[in-house]
N, C-alpha and C positions, 0 to 999 in steps of 0.2 A: 415186410409189416413194418418193420423198423427203418427200412430204408437205409440212410447213410447217416445216422445216429448212433454212433457208439454207445452211449450212455445210456438209450433205450435199451438195446443189445445187452450191455452189463446188468439192467436191472432185471432185464429178463432171464440172463443166466442168473444170476444171483440168485431168485426166485426158484428156478428150478433147482439149482444146489440144496437148499436150505430143503425143499419138497421133499428131493432125493434121499437126505440124510434124515427127514422124519420119516418117508415110510420106511429107511432101514429101521431106526429105533422103535417101531410100534409093529415090526414083525414082519411088515411086506416086503420078505427081501427080493422075489422076484420083481414087483416093480420098482421097485429100487434100483435093480442091477437097468431096467432098461431105461428109466429116469436118468442114470449116470451117463449113459450113452448120450441122452437128449441134452444133460446139463454139458458135458465136453463139447457136443457140437456146437451149443450156443456161446461157449466162452470162444470156441475156434474162430467163429462168424463175428464175434465183437473185435477180438483182435484182428482179423483183416478188412472189417470194415474201417476198423482205426486207422488204417492203411490206405485206404481210400477205394478196397475191392468195394464192391456193390456185390448184392445177394440177391441175384434174380437169375431166372432160367438161362442156362447156357455159361453163366459165369462160373468162375473156378470155387467161388464162395457157397453155389448151389448143390443142394446133394447133402446125404446123409453120412457120407463115408468118412469116418474120423481120419483115414490112413490118406485118403486122398486131399483133404482139408491139412491135414499136418503137412503133405509136402509143400501145398503152397503157401503155408506159413513160414516155411524153409526160405522160400525167397525173400523175404521179408526179413528175417533174423534166422540166422544160422545155428542157435540154440536149438531149434526145433529138430535138428538133424540126431541128436543126441539118441543113443541106442535107449537107454531108459525111457525117454519119451515116447518115442516110434513105438517100442514094443507095446505098451499100455496103451496107446492110440489103438493099436490094432487088437489088443486085448478087447477093448470097450465095442469095437465094431460087432463081435458074435453075440451082445446083446440085444443088437437091433435086429438081427437076422434069424437067430435061431431061438432066441426068447419072446423078441416081439411078434413074429410072425410063426408062432411054433408049428410042425408038420412032420412029417416023417425022418427030416434029418435034426438029429438032435444034439451034435456034436461037430464041430470043425473039421475038414479031411486032414488036417494036421496031426490029428492022433490026440490033441489036446482037450478039456473037457470044457464045459462051463460050469463056473463055479459058483456058491452063494456062501461066501464067508467074507467076515469084517476084512480080514487081511487083504483075499481077492479082490471086495467089491470097493469098500469107505477107502481103507487105508489110500490106495493107488489112485483112486479118485480125489479125494486130498491132494494128495501130490501132484497131478497134472492139474487141479485148479491153483496151488498156489505156484506152479509154473507159469502157466498160461494168463491168468488174470493180471498180474503185475507188469506185464509187458504189453496189455493193452493202452494205447494212448488216450487220455482223456484227461479234460481240465481239473482242476484241484475241487470244485464246485460239483462237477458229474461225479469226482470220487468219493465226496461226501453225502451224494445222493445217493449212491447204491446201498442196497438192501442189506450185506453184509456189515458195513460201517452204520448203517442206520440200525439195525438189530445190536449191535454191540457196544455203542456209544447214546443212545436215544432212550434212555429209560427203559422198564421191564413190561412195558405194554403187552407185548408178546412173548413173555419171559417164556414159553415152551420153544418157541422157535430161536429163539438165542441158545438155549438149552444145546438142541441137538446140534447147533450149528459147532457148539464148543466142545461136545462129548466126546473123548478120543480122538480130538483134531489136533496132530501133533504140528501141523501147519497153520493153525486159525491167526498166530500173528502174522506170517507172509500173508496170506489170503487176504487180510484186514490192511490194505494199503492206500494210502490218501494219495501218491503221487504213483506215475509210471516208472518202471527199474525193473531190473535183469537181477532178480533175486537168486542167491545159490540154492539150491533145493539137494537137499541129500536123501536119493531115493534110496529105498529099503533093497539092501541086496539080494535080500534071500526071496524079493518077489519071482514068482517060477511060474504061475498059475497059466503063463501061456506057452510054456514048453510042452513039448509031445510028452504022453506019458503021465503027466500032470493031471 
């Protein structure tokens, strides 16, 4: 769809991120969780495309499995191997299979559950976006053309979108980057929604 243009992937991922937070804050929590998965998939693909990987059938960037996309990202940036990153990516994978396509199976086989709470969905999403987004290699022009930067710095024409991007988002200053980098993200140590029995 966007081929080899990481800036296009970034804009698409940013749009999905804003939509995810908008769905959450308007009470559509199930849809927000599914969009959270989609958002992370798009940011991971933007990262991979910025490293020269094509998104096409048969390529390592093809598909919806966040854990697999995270494994591919580790080839280009070892910080993706962090336990906090891997746990959260695997956690969001459950929203693709168990929520997007509901059926008889309502929970993962590992004994954990599927959660719809701010601390289970939006806060870890913000952490992962803050981790992945700045690692995407783009030109300064592409960074400033991203939707996140546009919403935060170009007036209030879409004030409600700006508000949902900021509301409760402890990571927004890291997410709003204008150059690529390796920010030091402090992941919430109380995150345990991926553990059996939770």
